[in-house]
C-alpha positions in Angstrom: 110.4 114.2 108.8 111.3 111.8 105.6 114.8 111.3 103.0 115.0 108.4 100.2 118.8 106.4 99.7 119.1 104.4 97.0 122.0 102.2 94.9 121.9 100.7 91.3 123.8 97.4 91.4 124.1 94.3 88.1 124.8 90.5 89.0 126.2 88.0 87.9 123.6 86.1 88.3 119.8 85.2 86.5 117.2 87.2 87.9 114.5 84.5 89.7 118.1 83.9 91.8 118.9 87.0 93.3 115.4 87.7 93.8 115.3 84.3 95.8 118.4 85.6 97.8 117.0 88.9 98.6 113.7 87.7 99.5 114.8 86.1 102.2 116.2 88.2 104.2 117.8 85.7 106.2 120.8 86.8 103.9 120.8 90.5 105.3 123.8 89.8 107.5 126.0 88.6 104.1 125.6 92.0 102.7 124.7 94.3 105.8 127.5 94.0 108.6 125.2 96.0 111.0 122.6 92.9 111.3 124.4 91.1 113.7 121.3 88.6 113.8 117.9 88.1 111.9 114.9 85.2 112.0 111.4 84.6 109.9 108.6 84.0 111.0 106.4 81.8 109.5 108.7 79.8 108.2 108.8 78.2 104.7 108.7 80.7 101.7 108.8 84.6 101.7 105.6 86.0 101.4 103.6 89.2 101.4 103.5 89.3 105.2 105.7 87.5 106.7 108.2 89.5 109.1 111.7 90.0 109.7 113.8 90.6 113.2 117.1 91.8 113.7 119.5 93.4 115.7 121.1 95.4 114.6 124.0 98.3 115.4 123.6 101.2 114.3 126.1 103.6 115.5 127.5 101.6 118.1 123.8 101.4 119.8 122.5 97.5 119.5 118.7 97.6 118.5 115.5 95.5 117.5 114.0 95.3 114.0 110.6 94.0 112.6 110.1 94.1 108.9 107.2 92.9 107.3 106.8 92.1 102.7 104.2 94.1 101.9 104.5 93.5 98.8 106.1 90.5 96.2 105.4 89.6 92.5 108.6 87.1 92.1 110.8 87.6 89.8 110.5 91.1 89.8 109.7 92.8 92.5 110.4 93.0 97.4 108.5 95.2 98.8 109.2 96.2 103.5 108.3 97.5 105.7 109.2 98.6 109.5 107.2 97.7 112.4 109.6 98.6 114.7 108.8 101.8 117.2 112.7 103.1 116.7 113.8 106.6 116.3 114.1 105.8 113.0 112.7 103.8 110.3 112.8 102.6 107.0 110.5 101.3 104.1 112.2 99.9 100.8 112.2 97.5 98.4 114.5 96.1 95.7 113.2 96.1 92.1 114.9 93.8 89.4 115.8 93.7 85.8 116.8 91.2 83.8 120.0 91.4 81.6 121.8 89.5 78.6 123.6 87.4 78.9 122.7 85.9 82.6 122.4 88.7 85.1 120.4 91.2 86.9 120.3 94.6 87.7 119.2 95.9 91.0 118.0 98.6 92.8 117.6 98.8 96.9 116.3 101.7 98.3 115.0 102.7 101.6 112.7 105.6 102.7 114.4 106.7 106.3 111.9 108.7 108.5 112.7 110.4 111.7 110.5 109.4 114.8 110.2 111.9 117.9 113.8 113.2 118.4 114.4 110.7 115.7 113.6 113.9 113.1 116.8 114.9 114.4 119.2 112.3 113.8 117.4 111.9 110.1 119.8 114.0 108.6 123.2 112.3 109.6 121.9 109.6 109.5 120.5 109.8 106.0 123.9 111.4 105.2 125.5 108.3 106.2 123.1 106.1 104.0 123.6 107.5 101.2 128.1 107.4 101.4 127.8 103.9 102.4 125.1 103.0 98.8 127.3 102.1 96.5 129.4 100.3 99.1 125.9 98.8 99.8 125.6 97.7 96.0 128.7 96.3 95.6 128.4 94.0 98.8 124.4 92.5 97.4 126.5 92.5 94.4 129.1 90.1 96.1 127.1 88.4 98.5 124.1 87.2 96.0 127.3 85.7 93.1 128.5 83.5 96.4 124.6 82.3 97.3 124.8 80.3 94.1 
């Protein structure tokens, strides 16, 4: 059982700058308050196969997450898949579209999937994610615009 949420926002920065910021998952704590810490492996530019390991806090519980970049097409597309074994996992990405005047339209999406007892938790988790999606978009916009 799975379900999707998404957000679309326009960022007042050129697509290349937005891509550089969002492709580096180490920026996630700047717009996702649930991410407590995050590390990247290996060092160097983000590429297909790069792994981001994080500690997140959801519903008062800390969990470890591991995401692997599965597709990267600069400056338009980032895709990832969660490799960790959690009750609910995610697969998603960013789609970036250059707009006039040096702005960028950003679409973030995640497909959440419940595993085991996580299937029972998926509905509430998805409702919470969908409710937060517009705010997530605004936090992404603010973080990217602050970054440069």
